[in-house]
PDB file of N, CA, C and O in Angstrom:
ATOM      1  N   UNK A   1      44.783 -23.999 -32.547  1.00  0.00           N
ATOM      2  CA  UNK A   1      44.363 -24.254 -31.186  1.00  0.00           C
ATOM      3  C   UNK A   1      45.544 -24.854 -30.420  1.00  0.00           C
ATOM      4  O   UNK A   1      46.275 -25.699 -30.938  1.00  0.00           O
ATOM      5  N   UNK A   2      45.710 -24.412 -29.205  1.00  0.00           N
ATOM      6  CA  UNK A   2      46.775 -24.954 -28.369  1.00  0.00           C
ATOM      7  C   UNK A   2      46.498 -26.422 -28.069  1.00  0.00           C
ATOM      8  O   UNK A   2      45.355 -26.831 -27.860  1.00  0.00           O
ATOM      9  N   UNK A   3      47.573 -27.199 -28.053  1.00  0.00           N
ATOM     10  CA  UNK A   3      47.450 -28.631 -27.795  1.00  0.00           C
ATOM     11  C   UNK A   3      46.788 -28.898 -26.444  1.00  0.00           C
ATOM     12  O   UNK A   3      45.977 -29.817 -26.326  1.00  0.00           O
ATOM     13  N   UNK A   4      47.120 -28.112 -25.431  1.00  0.00           N
ATOM     14  CA  UNK A   4      46.552 -28.341 -24.097  1.00  0.00           C
ATOM     15  C   UNK A   4      45.039 -28.122 -24.088  1.00  0.00           C
ATOM     16  O   UNK A   4      44.311 -28.864 -23.428  1.00  0.00           O
ATOM     17  N   UNK A   5      44.563 -27.115 -24.812  1.00  0.00           N
ATOM     18  CA  UNK A   5      43.121 -26.872 -24.891  1.00  0.00           C
ATOM     19  C   UNK A   5      42.436 -27.990 -25.663  1.00  0.00           C
ATOM     20  O   UNK A   5      41.393 -28.494 -25.247  1.00  0.00           O
ATOM     21  N   UNK A   6      43.033 -28.376 -26.798  1.00  0.00           N
ATOM     22  CA  UNK A   6      42.465 -29.474 -27.579  1.00  0.00           C
ATOM     23  C   UNK A   6      42.388 -30.744 -26.737  1.00  0.00           C
ATOM     24  O   UNK A   6      41.356 -31.414 -26.721  1.00  0.00           O
ATOM     25  N   UNK A   7      43.459 -31.076 -26.045  1.00  0.00           N
ATOM     26  CA  UNK A   7      43.483 -32.283 -25.225  1.00  0.00           C
ATOM     27  C   UNK A   7      42.439 -32.225 -24.113  1.00  0.00           C
ATOM     28  O   UNK A   7      41.820 -33.240 -23.794  1.00  0.00           O
ATOM     29  N   UNK A   8      42.241 -31.049 -23.523  1.00  0.00           N
ATOM     30  CA  UNK A   8      41.232 -30.895 -22.472  1.00  0.00           C
ATOM     31  C   UNK A   8      39.827 -31.103 -23.033  1.00  0.00           C
ATOM     32  O   UNK A   8      39.003 -31.775 -22.413  1.00  0.00           O
ATOM     33  N   UNK A   9      39.553 -30.528 -24.202  1.00  0.00           N
ATOM     34  CA  UNK A   9      38.239 -30.702 -24.829  1.00  0.00           C
ATOM     35  C   UNK A   9      37.995 -32.161 -25.189  1.00  0.00           C
ATOM     36  O   UNK A   9      36.920 -32.700 -24.930  1.00  0.00           O
ATOM     37  N   UNK A  10      38.983 -32.787 -25.779  1.00  0.00           N
ATOM     38  CA  UNK A  10      38.847 -34.192 -26.173  1.00  0.00           C
ATOM     39  C   UNK A  10      38.658 -35.067 -24.940  1.00  0.00           C
ATOM     40  O   UNK A  10      37.828 -35.976 -24.946  1.00  0.00           O
ATOM     41  N   UNK A  11      39.414 -34.803 -23.895  1.00  0.00           N
ATOM     42  CA  UNK A  11      39.265 -35.573 -22.665  1.00  0.00           C
ATOM     43  C   UNK A  11      37.875 -35.445 -22.072  1.00  0.00           C
ATOM     44  O   UNK A  11      37.312 -36.422 -21.578  1.00  0.00           O
ATOM     45  N   UNK A  12      37.329 -34.258 -22.119  1.00  0.00           N
ATOM     46  CA  UNK A  12      35.990 -34.012 -21.557  1.00  0.00           C
ATOM     47  C   UNK A  12      34.887 -34.615 -22.412  1.00  0.00           C
ATOM     48  O   UNK A  12      33.913 -35.145 -21.878  1.00  0.00           O
ATOM     49  N   UNK A  13      35.026 -34.542 -23.733  1.00  0.00           N
ATOM     50  CA  UNK A  13      33.944 -34.950 -24.631  1.00  0.00           C
ATOM     51  C   UNK A  13      34.041 -36.391 -25.116  1.00  0.00           C
ATOM     52  O   UNK A  13      33.079 -36.905 -25.686  1.00  0.00           O
ATOM     53  N   UNK A  14      35.159 -37.046 -24.910  1.00  0.00           N
ATOM     54  CA  UNK A  14      35.337 -38.392 -25.454  1.00  0.00           C
ATOM     55  C   UNK A  14      34.479 -39.445 -24.766  1.00  0.00           C
ATOM     56  O   UNK A  14      34.384 -40.572 -25.252  1.00  0.00           O
ATOM     57  N   UNK A  15      33.863 -39.106 -23.663  1.00  0.00           N
ATOM     58  CA  UNK A  15      32.976 -40.042 -22.988  1.00  0.00           C
ATOM     59  C   UNK A  15      31.589 -40.126 -23.605  1.00  0.00           C
ATOM     60  O   UNK A  15      30.784 -40.972 -23.216  1.00  0.00           O
ATOM     61  N   UNK A  16      31.310 -39.263 -24.556  1.00  0.00           N
ATOM     62  CA  UNK A  16      30.004 -39.256 -25.226  1.00  0.00           C
ATOM     63  C   UNK A  16      30.052 -40.113 -26.485  1.00  0.00           C
ATOM     64  O   UNK A  16      31.109 -40.298 -27.088  1.00  0.00           O
ATOM     65  N   UNK A  17      28.888 -40.631 -26.871  1.00  0.00           N
ATOM     66  CA  UNK A  17      28.796 -41.439 -28.092  1.00  0.00           C
ATOM     67  C   UNK A  17      28.798 -40.581 -29.346  1.00  0.00           C
ATOM     68  O   UNK A  17      29.327 -40.984 -30.382  1.00  0.00           O
ATOM     69  N   UNK A  18      28.201 -39.385 -29.248  1.00  0.00           N
ATOM     70  CA  UNK A  18      28.055 -38.505 -30.413  1.00  0.00           C
ATOM     71  C   UNK A  18      28.403 -37.076 -30.032  1.00  0.00           C
ATOM     72  O   UNK A  18      28.242 -36.657 -28.886  1.00  0.00           O
ATOM     73  N   UNK A  19      28.891 -36.331 -31.038  1.00  0.00           N
ATOM     74  CA  UNK A  19      29.217 -34.919 -30.816  1.00  0.00           C
ATOM     75  C   UNK A  19      28.998 -34.147 -32.110  1.00  0.00           C
ATOM     76  O   UNK A  19      29.143 -34.690 -33.205  1.00  0.00           O
ATOM     77  N   UNK A  20      28.645 -32.871 -31.966  1.00  0.00           N
ATOM     78  CA  UNK A  20      28.516 -31.960 -33.102  1.00  0.00           C
ATOM     79  C   UNK A  20      29.457 -30.796 -32.847  1.00  0.00           C
ATOM     80  O   UNK A  20      29.406 -30.161 -31.793  1.00  0.00           O
ATOM     81  N   UNK A  21      30.312 -30.523 -33.814  1.00  0.00           N
ATOM     82  CA  UNK A  21      31.176 -29.345 -33.714  1.00  0.00           C
ATOM     83  C   UNK A  21      30.623 -28.286 -34.651  1.00  0.00           C
ATOM     84  O   UNK A  21      30.673 -28.437 -35.871  1.00  0.00           O
ATOM     85  N   UNK A  22      30.100 -27.219 -34.079  1.00  0.00           N
ATOM     86  CA  UNK A  22      29.512 -26.124 -34.857  1.00  0.00           C
ATOM     87  C   UNK A  22      30.597 -25.090 -35.129  1.00  0.00           C
ATOM     88  O   UNK A  22      31.277 -24.629 -34.213  1.00  0.00           O
ATOM     89  N   UNK A  23      30.748 -24.733 -36.402  1.00  0.00           N
ATOM     90  CA  UNK A  23      31.777 -23.769 -36.787  1.00  0.00           C
ATOM     91  C   UNK A  23      33.155 -24.403 -36.851  1.00  0.00           C
ATOM     92  O   UNK A  23      34.130 -23.830 -36.364  1.00  0.00           O
ATOM     93  N   UNK A  24      33.237 -25.571 -37.444  1.00  0.00           N
ATOM     94  CA  UNK A  24      34.498 -26.321 -37.483  1.00  0.00           C
ATOM     95  C   UNK A  24      35.592 -25.575 -38.238  1.00  0.00           C
ATOM     96  O   UNK A  24      36.760 -25.636 -37.853  1.00  0.00           O
ATOM     97  N   UNK A  25      35.232 -24.879 -39.296  1.00  0.00           N
ATOM     98  CA  UNK A  25      36.208 -24.086 -40.045  1.00  0.00           C
ATOM     99  C   UNK A  25      37.432 -24.866 -40.470  1.00  0.00           C
ATOM    100  O   UNK A  25      37.342 -26.024 -40.879  1.00  0.00           O
ATOM    101  N   UNK A  26      38.571 -24.218 -40.368  1.00  0.00           N
ATOM    102  CA  UNK A  26      39.826 -24.832 -40.811  1.00  0.00           C
ATOM    103  C   UNK A  26      40.568 -25.531 -39.675  1.00  0.00           C
ATOM    104  O   UNK A  26      41.743 -25.868 -39.826  1.00  0.00           O
ATOM    105  N   UNK A  27      39.918 -25.751 -38.564  1.00  0.00           N
ATOM    106  CA  UNK A  27      40.578 -26.350 -37.401  1.00  0.00           C
ATOM    107  C   UNK A  27      39.783 -27.559 -36.900  1.00  0.00           C
ATOM    108  O   UNK A  27      39.121 -27.475 -35.866  1.00  0.00           O
ATOM    109  N   UNK A  28      39.843 -28.677 -37.620  1.00  0.00           N
ATOM    110  CA  UNK A  28      39.060 -29.848 -37.223  1.00  0.00           C
ATOM    111  C   UNK A  28      39.785 -30.788 -36.258  1.00  0.00           C
ATOM    112  O   UNK A  28      39.419 -31.958 -36.155  1.00  0.00           O
ATOM    113  N   UNK A  29      40.794 -30.304 -35.558  1.00  0.00           N
ATOM    114  CA  UNK A  29      41.602 -31.209 -34.738  1.00  0.00           C
ATOM    115  C   UNK A  29      40.823 -31.844 -33.591  1.00  0.00           C
ATOM    116  O   UNK A  29      41.064 -33.004 -33.257  1.00  0.00           O
ATOM    117  N   UNK A  30      39.903 -31.116 -32.988  1.00  0.00           N
ATOM    118  CA  UNK A  30      39.093 -31.701 -31.912  1.00  0.00           C
ATOM    119  C   UNK A  30      38.173 -32.766 -32.488  1.00  0.00           C
ATOM    120  O   UNK A  30      38.063 -33.859 -31.933  1.00  0.00           O
ATOM    121  N   UNK A  31      37.514 -32.455 -33.596  1.00  0.00           N
ATOM    122  CA  UNK A  31      36.633 -33.428 -34.248  1.00  0.00           C
ATOM    123  C   UNK A  31      37.412 -34.678 -34.638  1.00  0.00           C
ATOM    124  O   UNK A  31      36.930 -35.793 -34.438  1.00  0.00           O
ATOM    125  N   UNK A  32      38.603 -34.508 -35.189  1.00  0.00           N
ATOM    126  CA  UNK A  32      39.430 -35.644 -35.602  1.00  0.00           C
ATOM    127  C   UNK A  32      39.833 -36.505 -34.409  1.00  0.00           C
ATOM    128  O   UNK A  32      39.773 -37.733 -34.474  1.00  0.00           O
ATOM    129  N   UNK A  33      40.240 -35.863 -33.332  1.00  0.00           N
ATOM    130  CA  UNK A  33      40.665 -36.606 -32.147  1.00  0.00           C
ATOM    131  C   UNK A  33      39.499 -37.355 -31.510  1.00  0.00           C
ATOM    132  O   UNK A  33      39.664 -38.478 -31.033  1.00  0.00           O
ATOM    133  N   UNK A  34      38.324 -36.734 -31.503  1.00  0.00           N
ATOM    134  CA  UNK A  34      37.146 -37.422 -30.968  1.00  0.00           C
ATOM    135  C   UNK A  34      36.784 -38.618 -31.833  1.00  0.00           C
ATOM    136  O   UNK A  34      36.483 -39.693 -31.312  1.00  0.00           O
ATOM    137  N   UNK A  35      36.809 -38.442 -33.147  1.00  0.00           N
ATOM    138  CA  UNK A  35      36.506 -39.550 -34.054  1.00  0.00           C
ATOM    139  C   UNK A  35      37.504 -40.690 -33.860  1.00  0.00           C
ATOM    140  O   UNK A  35      37.125 -41.860 -33.908  1.00  0.00           O
ATOM    141  N   UNK A  36      38.765 -40.359 -33.643  1.00  0.00           N
ATOM    142  CA  UNK A  36      39.790 -41.379 -33.414  1.00  0.00           C
ATOM    143  C   UNK A  36      39.527 -42.168 -32.139  1.00  0.00           C
ATOM    144  O   UNK A  36      39.984 -43.303 -31.999  1.00  0.00           O
ATOM    145  N   UNK A  37      38.794 -41.570 -31.213  1.00  0.00           N
ATOM    146  CA  UNK A  37      38.440 -42.255 -29.961  1.00  0.00           C
ATOM    147  C   UNK A  37      37.086 -42.954 -30.047  1.00  0.00           C
ATOM    148  O   UNK A  37      36.577 -43.449 -29.041  1.00  0.00           O
ATOM    149  N   UNK A  38      36.509 -42.997 -31.233  1.00  0.00           N
ATOM    150  CA  UNK A  38      35.266 -43.734 -31.426  1.00  0.00           C
ATOM    151  C   UNK A  38      33.998 -42.930 -31.280  1.00  0.00           C
ATOM    152  O   UNK A  38      32.905 -43.498 -31.302  1.00  0.00           O
ATOM    153  N   UNK A  39      34.112 -41.616 -31.131  1.00  0.00           N
ATOM    154  CA  UNK A  39      32.930 -40.759 -31.031  1.00  0.00           C
ATOM    155  C   UNK A  39      32.398 -40.502 -32.441  1.00  0.00           C
ATOM    156  O   UNK A  39      33.174 -40.227 -33.357  1.00  0.00           O
ATOM    157  N   UNK A  40      31.087 -40.589 -32.617  1.00  0.00           N
ATOM    158  CA  UNK A  40      30.441 -40.272 -33.890  1.00  0.00           C
ATOM    159  C   UNK A  40      30.351 -38.751 -33.979  1.00  0.00           C
ATOM    160  O   UNK A  40      29.579 -38.138 -33.242  1.00  0.00           O
ATOM    161  N   UNK A  41      31.127 -38.131 -34.869  1.00  0.00           N
ATOM    162  CA  UNK A  41      31.247 -36.676 -34.927  1.00  0.00           C
ATOM    163  C   UNK A  41      30.665 -36.133 -36.227  1.00  0.00           C
ATOM    164  O   UNK A  41      30.946 -36.637 -37.314  1.00  0.00           O
ATOM    165  N   UNK A  42      29.843 -35.088 -36.085  1.00  0.00           N
ATOM    166  CA  UNK A  42      29.348 -34.325 -37.226  1.00  0.00           C
ATOM    167  C   UNK A  42      29.884 -32.909 -37.080  1.00  0.00           C
ATOM    168  O   UNK A  42      29.706 -32.276 -36.039  1.00  0.00           O
ATOM    169  N   UNK A  43      30.538 -32.415 -38.119  1.00  0.00           N
ATOM    170  CA  UNK A  43      31.050 -31.049 -38.143  1.00  0.00           C
ATOM    171  C   UNK A  43      30.112 -30.198 -38.990  1.00  0.00           C
ATOM    172  O   UNK A  43      29.687 -30.623 -40.064  1.00  0.00           O
ATOM    173  N   UNK A  44      29.790 -29.002 -38.512  1.00  0.00           N
ATOM    174  CA  UNK A  44      28.862 -28.103 -39.201  1.00  0.00           C
ATOM    175  C   UNK A  44      29.550 -26.762 -39.422  1.00  0.00           C
ATOM    176  O   UNK A  44      30.234 -26.249 -38.536  1.00  0.00           O
ATOM    177  N   UNK A  45      29.362 -26.199 -40.616  1.00  0.00           N
ATOM    178  CA  UNK A  45      29.887 -24.867 -40.895  1.00  0.00           C
ATOM    179  C   UNK A  45      29.077 -24.257 -42.031  1.00  0.00           C
ATOM    180  O   UNK A  45      28.440 -24.977 -42.799  1.00  0.00           O
ATOM    181  N   UNK A  46      29.101 -22.933 -42.138  1.00  0.00           N
ATOM    182  CA  UNK A  46      28.387 -22.248 -43.222  1.00  0.00           C
ATOM    183  C   UNK A  46      29.149 -22.348 -44.538  1.00  0.00           C
ATOM    184  O   UNK A  46      28.582 -22.096 -45.601  1.00  0.00           O
ATOM    185  N   UNK A  47      30.418 -22.710 -44.478  1.00  0.00           N
ATOM    186  CA  UNK A  47      31.246 -22.881 -45.674  1.00  0.00           C
ATOM    187  C   UNK A  47      31.706 -24.330 -45.754  1.00  0.00           C
ATOM    188  O   UNK A  47      31.839 -25.007 -44.734  1.00  0.00           O
ATOM    189  N   UNK A  48      31.945 -24.795 -46.967  1.00  0.00           N
ATOM    190  CA  UNK A  48      32.473 -26.144 -47.145  1.00  0.00           C
ATOM    191  C   UNK A  48      33.936 -26.191 -46.714  1.00  0.00           C
ATOM    192  O   UNK A  48      34.747 -25.370 -47.141  1.00  0.00           O
ATOM    193  N   UNK A  49      34.255 -27.147 -45.875  1.00  0.00           N
ATOM    194  CA  UNK A  49      35.626 -27.381 -45.442  1.00  0.00           C
ATOM    195  C   UNK A  49      35.889 -28.874 -45.471  1.00  0.00           C
ATOM    196  O   UNK A  49      34.990 -29.662 -45.179  1.00  0.00           O
ATOM    197  N   UNK A  50      37.091 -29.275 -45.815  1.00  0.00           N
ATOM    198  CA  UNK A  50      37.416 -30.699 -45.728  1.00  0.00           C
ATOM    199  C   UNK A  50      37.502 -31.103 -44.258  1.00  0.00           C
ATOM    200  O   UNK A  50      37.946 -30.330 -43.409  1.00  0.00           O
ATOM    201  N   UNK A  51      37.073 -32.313 -43.981  1.00  0.00           N
ATOM    202  CA  UNK A  51      37.156 -32.839 -42.621  1.00  0.00           C
ATOM    203  C   UNK A  51      37.903 -34.169 -42.659  1.00  0.00           C
ATOM    204  O   UNK A  51      37.955 -34.826 -43.699  1.00  0.00           O
ATOM    205  N   UNK A  52      38.471 -34.559 -41.546  1.00  0.00           N
ATOM    206  CA  UNK A  52      39.236 -35.808 -41.490  1.00  0.00           C
ATOM    207  C   UNK A  52      38.339 -37.034 -41.664  1.00  0.00           C
ATOM    208  O   UNK A  52      37.122 -36.962 -41.492  1.00  0.00           O
ATOM    209  N   UNK A  53      38.960 -38.144 -42.005  1.00  0.00           N
ATOM    210  CA  UNK A  53      38.232 -39.410 -42.063  1.00  0.00           C
ATOM    211  C   UNK A  53      37.560 -39.667 -40.721  1.00  0.00           C
ATOM    212  O   UNK A  53      38.127 -39.387 -39.665  1.00  0.00           O
ATOM    213  N   UNK A  54      36.358 -40.196 -40.777  1.00  0.00           N
ATOM    214  CA  UNK A  54      35.618 -40.502 -39.563  1.00  0.00           C
ATOM    215  C   UNK A  54      34.741 -39.370 -39.069  1.00  0.00           C
ATOM    216  O   UNK A  54      33.985 -39.544 -38.114  1.00  0.00           O
ATOM    217  N   UNK A  55      34.832 -38.210 -39.708  1.00  0.00           N
ATOM    218  CA  UNK A  55      34.017 -37.050 -39.334  1.00  0.00           C
ATOM    219  C   UNK A  55      33.073 -36.743 -40.487  1.00  0.00           C
ATOM    220  O   UNK A  55      33.515 -36.580 -41.624  1.00  0.00           O
ATOM    221  N   UNK A  56      31.778 -36.662 -40.202  1.00  0.00           N
ATOM    222  CA  UNK A  56      30.793 -36.272 -41.212  1.00  0.00           C
ATOM    223  C   UNK A  56      30.722 -34.754 -41.263  1.00  0.00           C
ATOM    224  O   UNK A  56      31.001 -34.077 -40.273  1.00  0.00           O
ATOM    225  N   UNK A  57      30.344 -34.217 -42.433  1.00  0.00           N
ATOM    226  CA  UNK A  57      30.252 -32.766 -42.575  1.00  0.00           C
ATOM    227  C   UNK A  57      28.877 -32.381 -43.091  1.00  0.00           C
ATOM    228  O   UNK A  57      28.341 -33.026 -43.992  1.00  0.00           O
ATOM    229  N   UNK A  58      28.304 -31.319 -42.513  1.00  0.00           N
ATOM    230  CA  UNK A  58      27.036 -30.753 -42.961  1.00  0.00           C
ATOM    231  C   UNK A  58      27.245 -29.256 -43.139  1.00  0.00           C
ATOM    232  O   UNK A  58      27.705 -28.570 -42.226  1.00  0.00           O
ATOM    233  N   UNK A  59      26.906 -28.761 -44.316  1.00  0.00           N
ATOM    234  CA  UNK A  59      26.972 -27.310 -44.546  1.00  0.00           C
ATOM    235  C   UNK A  59      25.628 -26.725 -44.138  1.00  0.00           C
ATOM    236  O   UNK A  59      24.592 -27.079 -44.700  1.00  0.00           O
ATOM    237  N   UNK A  60      25.649 -25.827 -43.157  1.00  0.00           N
ATOM    238  CA  UNK A  60      24.411 -25.252 -42.643  1.00  0.00           C
ATOM    239  C   UNK A  60      24.740 -23.981 -41.868  1.00  0.00           C
ATOM    240  O   UNK A  60      25.857 -23.798 -41.383  1.00  0.00           O
ATOM    241  N   UNK A  61      23.754 -23.122 -41.768  1.00  0.00           N
ATOM    242  CA  UNK A  61      23.865 -21.901 -40.975  1.00  0.00           C
ATOM    243  C   UNK A  61      22.937 -22.060 -39.778  1.00  0.00           C
ATOM    244  O   UNK A  61      21.737 -21.807 -39.879  1.00  0.00           O
ATOM    245  N   UNK A  62      23.493 -22.477 -38.651  1.00  0.00           N
ATOM    246  CA  UNK A  62      22.660 -22.751 -37.481  1.00  0.00           C
ATOM    247  C   UNK A  62      22.026 -21.488 -36.923  1.00  0.00           C
ATOM    248  O   UNK A  62      20.967 -21.564 -36.300  1.00  0.00           O
ATOM    249  N   UNK A  63      22.640 -20.332 -37.127  1.00  0.00           N
ATOM    250  CA  UNK A  63      22.048 -19.086 -36.647  1.00  0.00           C
ATOM    251  C   UNK A  63      20.831 -18.704 -37.472  1.00  0.00           C
ATOM    252  O   UNK A  63      19.844 -18.213 -36.925  1.00  0.00           O
ATOM    253  N   UNK A  64      20.886 -18.919 -38.770  1.00  0.00           N
ATOM    254  CA  UNK A  64      19.727 -18.641 -39.625  1.00  0.00           C
ATOM    255  C   UNK A  64      18.565 -19.540 -39.239  1.00  0.00           C
ATOM    256  O   UNK A  64      17.416 -19.098 -39.227  1.00  0.00           O
ATOM    257  N   UNK A  65      18.851 -20.789 -38.924  1.00  0.00           N
ATOM    258  CA  UNK A  65      17.797 -21.714 -38.498  1.00  0.00           C
ATOM    259  C   UNK A  65      17.204 -21.288 -37.157  1.00  0.00           C
ATOM    260  O   UNK A  65      16.006 -21.450 -36.930  1.00  0.00           O
ATOM    261  N   UNK A  66      18.026 -20.751 -36.281  1.00  0.00           N
ATOM    262  CA  UNK A  66      17.539 -20.316 -34.972  1.00  0.00           C
ATOM    263  C   UNK A  66      16.566 -19.152 -35.109  1.00  0.00           C
ATOM    264  O   UNK A  66      15.656 -19.004 -34.293  1.00  0.00           O
ATOM    265  N   UNK A  67      16.752 -18.325 -36.136  1.00  0.00           N
ATOM    266  CA  UNK A  67      15.871 -17.178 -36.354  1.00  0.00           C
ATOM    267  C   UNK A  67      14.593 -17.552 -37.088  1.00  0.00           C
ATOM    268  O   UNK A  67      13.650 -16.762 -37.126  1.00  0.00           O
ATOM    269  N   UNK A  68      14.548 -18.742 -37.669  1.00  0.00           N
ATOM    270  CA  UNK A  68      13.383 -19.155 -38.477  1.00  0.00           C
ATOM    271  C   UNK A  68      12.209 -19.545 -37.608  1.00  0.00           C
ATOM    272  O   UNK A  68      11.155 -19.916 -38.125  1.00  0.00           O
TER     273      UNK A  68
END
């Protein structure tokens, strides 16, 4: 992800207390930056991926749940 896009997302979302990143994959930089700013972040993906300190991870398929 481009630094300018990441910085824009973090700037916009850092005012919230909590955030969920759906489809975090191998690019947790937004989640990490939000957590560093004190946002409670949960990352969700259908595959297990390591996440930075301060970010919780949940393995789930949100699309499958939407169809249920």
